[in-house]
C-alpha positions, -999 to 999 in steps of 0.1 A, spaced: 0 0 0 14 34 -10 17 63 14 -9 89 7 2 123 -4 -18 148 17 -3 179 3 -22 200 -22 -12 198 -58 -7 229 -80 -40 220 -97 -58 218 -64 -44 252 -53 -54 267 -86 -89 253 -81 -90 267 -45 -80 302 -58 -107 302 -84 -135 290 -60 -123 315 -33 -124 344 -58 -159 335 -69 -171 332 -33 -154 365 -24 -173 383 -51 -207 365 -48 -210 351 -12 -204 378 14 -215 371 49 -241 399 49 -258 383 19 -258 348 35 -273 362 67 -300 381 47 -309 348 29 -314 330 61 -340 355 70 -359 350 37 -380 322 23 -352 313 -1 -320 305 18 -303 288 -11 -283 310 -34 -293 296 -68 -273 322 -88 -241 312 -69 -249 275 -74 -252 280 -112 -219 299 -113 -202 271 -94 -219 241 -109 -226 253 -144 -201 281 -150 -171 264 -134 -183 228 -141 -178 218 -104 -211 198 -102 -195 171 -124 -161 168 -106 -168 131 -96 -185 122 -129 -165 107 -158 -158 129 -188 -177 107 -212 -208 116 -192 -201 154 -194 -183 154 -161 -148 166 -152 -134 131 -144 -117 145 -113 -114 129 -79 -126 134 -43 -94 153 -36 -106 181 -59 -141 180 -45 -126 182 -10 -109 215 -20 -141 229 -32 -159 219 0 -131 235 21 -139 269 4 -176 264 7 -172 257 44 -151 287 49 -179 309 33 -208 288 48 -221 290 12 -258 282 10 -255 259 -20 -264 222 -24 -229 211 -34 -224 184 -8 -259 170 -11 -261 170 -49 -226 170 -64 -213 145 -38 -240 124 -21 -266 122 -48 -240 118 -75 -223 90 -56 -256 71 -53 -263 75 -90 -227 64 -99 -233 32 -80 -265 26 -99 -250 35 -133 -278 58 -145 -258 75 -172 -285 99 -184 -291 112 -149 -254 115 -143 -251 137 -174 -278 160 -161 -262 162 -127 -228 170 -143 -242 198 -164 -261 212 -134 -294 210 -153 -308 193 -123 -301 193 -86 -302 159 -69 -309 150 -32 -307 116 -16 -339 111 4 -321 98 35 -321 117 67 -290 139 72 -282 122 105 -280 86 92 -244 72 91 -231 50 63 -244 15 69 -270 28 93 -307 21 91 -326 45 70 -363 51 62 -379 36 31 -412 43 15 -438 18 3 -441 8 -33 -478 2 -40 -496 -1 -74 -466 14 -92 -465 45 -69 -444 55 -39 -461 63 -6 -448 75 27 -429 103 45 -391 108 48 -379 133 74 -346 153 78 -338 155 41 -311 181 35 -316 205 6 -348 188 -5 -364 222 -10 -341 231 -39 -338 196 -55 -352 187 -89 -348 150 -85 -351 130 -53 -334 96 -49 -359 76 -28 -353 42 -11 -383 19 -13 -393 -12 7 -387 -34 -23 -349 -27 -19 -348 -3 -49 -336 33 -52 -360 54 -72 -356 87 -90 -386 109 -83 -394 142 -98 -395 168 -70 -427 182 -85 -445 150 -78 -440 152 -40 -449 175 -12 -419 191 6 -426 205 41 -398 226 56 -386 215 91 -370 237 117 -333 235 112 -305 249 134 -283 255 103 -304 279 82 -279 276 53 -286 239 49 -323 235 56 -339 201 60 -374 191 51 -400 163 52 -407 147 19 -443 134 15 -450 109 -13 -486 100 -21 -485 77 -51 -455 95 -67 -442 78 -98 -405 68 -97 -379 53 -120 -359 24 -104 -322 31 -107 -308 1 -89 -304 -14 -55 -307 11 -26 -285 -5 0 -251 -3 -18 -260 30 -34 -270 46 -1 -239 31 17 -215 45 -9 -232 79 -10 -232 84 28 -196 72 31 -185 97 5 -206 124 22 -191 117 56 -155 117 42 -159 150 23 -179 166 51 -147 167 70 -132 190 44 -162 214 48 -157 213 86 -120 220 80 -128 251 60 -152 264 87 -127 257 115 -99 273 95 -120 304 90 -128 306 127 -92 304 137 -80 328 110 -107 354 118 -101 351 155 -64 357 152 -70 387 130 -95 401 154 -72 397 184 -43 414 166 -65 444 158 -84 447 191 -64 465 219 -68 466 257 -45 485 280 -28 499 249 -17 465 236 -32 439 212 -55 415 230 -38 387 212 -6 394 230 -20 381 263 -5 348 272 -37 330 281 -52 338 247 -20 328 229 -22 294 246 -59 289 235 -51 299 199 -20 277 198 -41 247 210 -68 254 184 -42 257 157 -28 223 165 -63 208 164 -71 225 130 -38 212 116 -47 177 127 -81 181 112 -66 191 79 -45 159 79 -76 137 88 -97 154 61 -71 151 35 -66 115 44 -103 108 39 -104 126 6 -73 108 -7 -86 74 4 -119 80 -14 -99 90 -45 -77 59 -44 -100 34 -28 -74 24 -2 -85 20 34 -116 41 28 -137 30 57 -109 36 83 -99 70 68 -135 82 67 -143 72 103 -111 87 116 -119 120 99 -154 121 112 -145 110 147 -121 140 149 -137 166 127 -170 175 145 -155 183 179 -128 205 164 -152 224 141 -176 231 170 -148 241 194 -132 264 168 -166 282 163 -172 284 200 -137 299 206 -143 324 177 -176 335 192 -162 339 227 -129 356 217 -147 381 194 -163 395 226 -195 414 223 -195 417 185 -193 379 182 -227 376 199 -245 398 173 -266 386 144 -246 408 120 -213 389 126 -210 357 106 -195 336 135 -230 324 144 -234 309 109 -202 288 115 -213 277 150 -247 266 137 -232 248 107 -206 231 129 -233 220 154 -255 207 126 -226 190 109 -217 173 141 -247 149 137 -246 147 99 -237 113 84 -232 100 119 -220 115 151 -183 115 162 -192 88 188 -208 66 162 -177 69 140 -155 60 170 -175 29 176 -173 20 139 -136 26 139 -131 3 169 -148 -25 150 -127 -18 119 -93 -19 137 -104 -46 161 -101 -25 193 -135 -29 208 -142 -17 243 -140 -44 270 
């Protein structure tokens, strides 16, 4: 087995720069906050620029199906930048999770539509279900799908829903054929909803179990890169703030107690970067994927949450205001901490994988 290269390649750095430039111009914090207060939290114009204009929706899709033929490493770089901006776009849910499910089923026509960003996909499995975990399924009766599925991320903006049914199949369902009821979500930039099916027609793509398992594993692995981006923003912005803010005629960041807190947080973010890069590389190469993904998710959520909590506290009074974006990162980090399995669930899975079960 080869040693993974966790460093960023020149192509990956160029991709990062392009995505960051686009987000700088079109995804400012004030705009994201304003969207959370509206009935349309998703930024469809930004999604079209990312997915269609830059072709990023098809990173994981082969070139012969109108995709980019790239790997999870490139997708991870995109997610780092989206996490840094808390961008309200369905990239993780459509370009990663839904795409991976369709790749497993081999539905070439749907893959081409996902790659060209003519449709947005969403896997109709609750956001808190880990890979390999039990998920809801709807009933298949008289050729139609019946039932309710709760906690579906980005369902409100999806064109195609990938729905598991009780016959073991995964069905592509037109979003216009179902009723989508918004649910209260802590993270207003990635809303969840209940999907109600009442005889909705669906096209069977393949077997649900392997498709859902593959999709959720990739989602968990690349979620760590989004969490890394958010944690890195929290650390960077906190350091910048503490350098600028003065007390007793000296920068607040010069006080030893705060230096120690920031140094500890820096160590944790660096370790998170290694874990997230390891998961992305494993997904790209197919080597030790389960172990790399569970390691990344066992570590990522606590670090991302702590980074956001430290950012909020160390920004002082301004950090507690609605106008400051730190609350977006704290809410995203808390919501991500249960997405695709909690850190505790991943630690239990890791113990089984490496044969180090608790006594």
